[in-house]
C-alpha positions as CSV (number, residue, x, y, z in Angstrom):
1,M,46.3,12.3,-67.5
2,A,46.3,10.3,-63.8
3,V,44.8,6.5,-63.6
4,S,42.6,8.1,-60.9
5,Q,41.2,10.8,-63.5
6,K,40.9,8.4,-66.5
7,R,38.7,6.0,-64.4
8,L,36.8,9.2,-63.6
9,L,36.1,10.7,-67.2
10,I,35.3,6.4,-68.2
11,G,32.7,6.5,-65.6
12,L,30.8,9.6,-66.3
13,A,31.0,8.7,-70.3
14,L,29.5,5.3,-69.0
15,L,27.0,7.4,-67.1
16,M,25.8,9.4,-69.5
17,L,25.3,6.7,-72.0
18,V,23.3,5.1,-69.4
19,V,20.6,8.1,-68.6
20,G,20.8,9.1,-72.9
21,A,19.7,5.2,-73.4
22,L,17.2,5.5,-70.3
23,F,15.9,8.6,-72.2
24,Y,15.5,7.4,-76.1
25,R,13.9,4.4,-74.2
26,M,10.8,6.3,-72.3
27,T,10.6,8.9,-75.3
28,M,11.3,6.7,-78.5
29,T,10.4,3.5,-77.8
30,E,7.3,3.7,-75.0
31,P,7.0,7.2,-74.8
32,L,4.1,7.4,-72.0
33,A,5.7,4.0,-70.2
34,V,7.3,6.0,-67.2
35,L,4.1,8.3,-66.8
36,N,1.9,5.4,-67.0
37,A,4.1,2.9,-65.1
38,T,2.6,-0.3,-63.3
39,S,4.6,-2.1,-61.2
40,K,6.4,-5.6,-61.7
41,A,5.3,-7.5,-59.2
42,P,1.9,-5.6,-57.8
43,V,0.8,-6.1,-54.0
44,T,-3.1,-6.5,-54.4
45,S,-3.7,-7.1,-50.4
46,L,-2.0,-6.1,-47.2
47,P,-0.6,-8.8,-45.3
48,D,-2.2,-9.4,-42.0
49,F,-0.6,-7.1,-39.2
50,E,-3.2,-7.6,-36.2
51,Q,-0.9,-11.4,-35.9
52,Y,2.1,-9.8,-34.4
53,Q,1.6,-9.9,-30.6
54,D,4.5,-7.5,-30.4
55,V,4.0,-3.4,-30.7
56,K,7.4,-3.6,-32.5
57,A,7.6,-6.4,-34.4
58,K,4.2,-5.3,-36.0
59,K,5.5,-1.2,-36.6
60,Q,8.5,-2.8,-38.3
61,A,6.8,-5.3,-40.8
62,F,4.4,-2.5,-41.7
63,F,7.6,-0.6,-42.6
64,D,9.4,-3.4,-44.5
65,F,6.1,-4.2,-46.1
66,L,5.4,-0.6,-47.5
67,R,9.1,0.9,-48.3
68,P,9.8,-1.6,-51.3
69,I,6.6,0.2,-52.5
70,I,7.8,3.6,-52.0
71,K,10.4,3.2,-53.2
72,E,9.4,1.8,-56.8
73,Q,7.4,4.8,-57.0
74,N,9.6,7.6,-56.4
75,D,12.3,5.7,-59.0
76,F,9.2,6.5,-61.4
77,I,9.2,9.7,-60.3
78,R,13.1,10.1,-60.5
79,A,12.6,8.6,-64.6
80,Q,10.1,10.9,-64.8
81,R,12.4,13.9,-63.8
82,V,15.1,12.5,-66.5
83,Q,12.5,12.8,-69.2
84,V,11.1,16.1,-68.3
85,S,14.6,17.8,-67.9
86,Q,15.2,16.8,-71.5
87,Y,12.0,18.3,-72.9
88,A,12.4,21.8,-70.5
89,E,16.2,21.7,-71.9
90,Q,14.8,21.0,-75.6
91,F,12.1,23.8,-75.1
92,K,15.2,26.1,-74.4
93,Q,17.4,25.5,-77.3
94,G,14.2,26.3,-79.2
95,N,13.8,23.1,-80.8
96,T,10.2,22.0,-81.7
97,F,8.4,19.2,-80.7
98,S,6.9,15.8,-82.6
99,E,3.5,15.0,-81.9
100,Q,5.0,12.3,-80.1
101,D,6.7,14.7,-78.0
102,L,3.1,16.9,-77.5
103,E,1.1,13.4,-76.6
104,V,4.0,12.8,-73.8
105,L,3.8,16.4,-72.2
106,Q,-0.1,16.3,-72.4
107,A,-0.1,13.3,-70.5
108,Y,2.2,14.9,-68.3
109,A,0.1,18.2,-67.8
110,E,-3.3,16.1,-67.5
111,A,-1.3,14.0,-64.6
112,Y,0.0,16.7,-62.6
113,D,-3.0,19.5,-62.8
114,L,-1.7,21.3,-65.6
115,D,-3.5,20.8,-68.4
116,E,-4.5,24.6,-69.1
117,Q,-0.9,25.8,-69.5
118,P,0.8,26.2,-72.8
119,F,4.3,24.0,-72.8
120,E,6.2,27.4,-72.5
121,A,9.3,27.9,-69.8
122,D,6.5,28.2,-67.3
123,F,5.3,25.4,-67.5
124,F,8.5,23.4,-67.5
125,A,9.4,25.1,-64.2
126,V,6.0,24.1,-62.7
127,L,6.1,20.7,-63.7
128,L,9.6,20.1,-62.5
129,R,8.8,21.2,-59.2
130,R,5.9,18.7,-58.9
131,V,7.6,16.1,-60.9
132,D,10.0,15.1,-57.6
133,V,10.1,12.6,-54.9
134,I,8.4,12.2,-51.8
135,P,10.2,11.0,-48.2
136,P,9.5,7.5,-47.5
137,S,9.4,9.1,-43.6
138,L,6.7,11.1,-45.1
139,A,4.8,8.2,-46.9
140,L,5.7,5.9,-43.9
141,A,4.1,7.5,-41.1
142,Q,1.2,8.9,-43.0
143,A,0.4,6.0,-44.1
144,A,0.7,4.2,-40.6
145,I,-1.9,6.9,-38.9
146,E,-4.3,7.0,-41.9
147,S,-4.3,3.2,-41.9
148,G,-4.1,2.5,-38.6
149,W,-1.0,0.4,-39.6
150,G,-2.9,-1.4,-42.0
151,S,-5.8,-2.6,-39.6
152,S,-8.5,-0.4,-41.0
153,R,-11.7,-1.5,-43.0
154,F,-10.7,0.7,-45.9
155,A,-6.8,-0.4,-45.7
156,K,-7.9,-4.3,-45.6
157,E,-10.5,-4.3,-48.1
158,G,-9.6,-1.4,-50.5
159,N,-6.1,-1.0,-49.8
160,N,-6.5,2.6,-49.1
161,L,-3.4,3.5,-46.9
162,F,-3.8,7.4,-47.5
163,G,-7.8,8.6,-46.2
164,H,-8.4,8.8,-50.2
165,W,-12.0,10.4,-50.9
166,C,-13.6,9.8,-54.7
167,F,-16.5,11.6,-55.8
168,S,-18.7,9.5,-57.8
169,K,-20.9,7.0,-56.9
170,G,-19.5,3.7,-56.5
171,C,-16.2,4.5,-56.3
172,G,-15.8,3.1,-52.9
173,F,-17.0,2.7,-49.3
174,V,-19.6,5.0,-48.2
175,P,-18.4,6.3,-44.8
176,L,-20.3,5.5,-41.7
177,G,-22.4,8.8,-40.4
178,R,-21.6,10.1,-43.7
179,D,-24.0,13.9,-43.9
180,D,-27.0,13.5,-46.1
181,N,-25.8,16.3,-48.1
182,K,-22.4,14.9,-48.7
183,Y,-21.3,12.6,-51.7
184,H,-17.7,11.7,-51.0
185,E,-16.8,8.1,-50.7
186,V,-13.4,6.8,-49.2
187,A,-11.6,5.0,-52.2
188,K,-10.6,1.5,-53.4
189,F,-7.8,1.0,-55.0
190,K,-6.7,-2.5,-56.6
191,T,-3.5,-2.6,-55.3
192,V,-1.4,-0.9,-52.6
193,N,0.7,-0.1,-55.6
194,E,-1.8,2.3,-56.7
195,A,-2.9,3.7,-53.8
196,V,0.8,4.6,-52.8
197,R,1.3,6.0,-56.4
198,K,-2.0,8.1,-56.2
199,Y,-0.7,9.3,-52.6
200,M,2.6,10.7,-54.2
201,R,0.6,12.0,-57.5
202,N,-2.3,13.5,-54.7
203,L,1.0,15.8,-52.9
204,N,2.6,16.5,-55.9
205,A,0.3,18.3,-58.0
206,Y,-2.9,19.4,-56.1
207,H,-3.1,23.1,-55.1
208,P,-3.4,22.5,-51.5
209,Y,0.1,20.8,-51.6
210,T,1.4,23.9,-52.5
211,P,3.1,24.9,-49.4
212,M,5.0,21.6,-49.4
213,R,6.3,21.9,-52.6
214,Q,7.5,25.3,-51.8
215,I,9.5,23.5,-49.1
216,R,10.9,21.3,-50.8
217,L,11.8,24.0,-53.8
218,A,13.7,25.8,-50.8
219,Q,15.6,22.6,-49.6
220,R,16.7,21.6,-53.4
221,T,17.9,25.2,-54.1
222,Q,20.0,25.6,-50.7
223,Q,21.3,22.3,-51.1
224,Q,19.7,21.0,-47.7
225,A,18.3,17.1,-47.3
226,V,14.4,16.8,-48.3
227,T,12.9,15.0,-45.3
228,G,9.4,14.3,-44.1
229,L,10.2,16.1,-41.2
230,V,10.4,19.4,-43.3
231,L,8.2,18.6,-45.8
232,I,5.2,17.7,-43.0
233,H,5.0,21.6,-42.3
234,G,3.6,22.1,-45.8
235,L,0.7,19.6,-45.8
236,L,-1.4,21.9,-43.0
237,D,-5.2,20.9,-45.5
238,Y,-4.1,17.7,-45.4
239,S,-6.3,16.8,-42.6
240,Q,-8.9,18.7,-40.9
241,M,-7.0,18.4,-37.5
242,K,-4.5,20.7,-38.7
243,D,-1.9,21.7,-36.6
244,Q,-2.4,18.6,-34.3
245,Y,-2.3,16.4,-37.4
246,I,1.3,18.0,-38.2
247,A,2.6,17.5,-34.9
248,K,1.1,13.6,-34.8
249,V,3.2,13.0,-38.1
250,V,6.1,14.8,-36.6
251,R,6.1,12.4,-33.3
252,M,5.6,9.0,-35.6
253,I,9.0,10.0,-37.4
254,K,10.4,10.8,-34.6
255,Q,9.5,8.1,-32.2
256,N,10.0,5.2,-35.1
257,K,13.2,7.2,-36.3
258,L,11.9,6.7,-40.0
259,T,14.1,9.8,-41.0
260,R,16.9,7.1,-41.5
261,Y,15.0,6.0,-44.8
262,D,15.2,9.4,-46.4
263,D,17.8,9.8,-49.1
264,A,20.0,12.4,-47.2
265,I,21.4,13.9,-49.8
266,A,19.7,16.7,-51.4
267,V,19.9,16.5,-55.2
268,T,20.1,20.4,-56.7
269,D,18.3,21.0,-59.8
270,Q,19.2,24.5,-61.5
271,S,16.0,24.6,-63.5
272,M,14.4,24.0,-59.8
273,A,16.1,26.6,-58.5
274,K,15.7,29.2,-61.0
275,A,12.0,28.5,-60.9
276,S,9.3,31.4,-59.8
277,V,7.4,30.2,-56.5
278,E,3.7,28.7,-57.3
């Protein structure tokens, strides 16, 4: 056997050991750790982006600040996919789930809005479509638009970068001019990390964003890159502005060349490729 082939086999073996160790740690040592992951260095407030006189410098500072937080959350999601994929394979092989396994699966079901579905083939197919990364270009563009480059009151006082609403009294800020028959508030977050986590969970879990997940699945199936410019066309219901909002996000991505932050490699997952469309 050639030296290069031996090195490749050794590399693959080490990779399998690392992935196996990661899964063991997540499922056996801390089964819910990856689902309830918290940042090692939580960011409790935004920098003062208004200090920048140069617009280009302000924009770059905003992107540089937010990118590591977006990457961190996408890394959490990738770890979740490892765990969910293992559970899906366990089900496929006909193996039974332990009480600990069922606890973890129930947590996933609640987190990804699937708590009324039994843990059967359809459950794992849909869950794997939902537990997937969000392109940094999309997150950066929407954060810039929704928060006014981090200068809005909701961003500065509540770390709310994505215009999230909440619906219990005292959960956030009461919007100025809110109709008397409305009860929503603009959500407050303790950390920026929490706001990013909520944003990604919303896109991955809630029904209005099913078109985005369908587009992402199609890209995966066709081995095409998953980018913000592609996925934004599935977020028609993100804003009341509809098509105008989509056009605005597209301009933001293109003008600031944000696609350069996206992972250009399309990762194909056979369990996703074979899954039925939601």
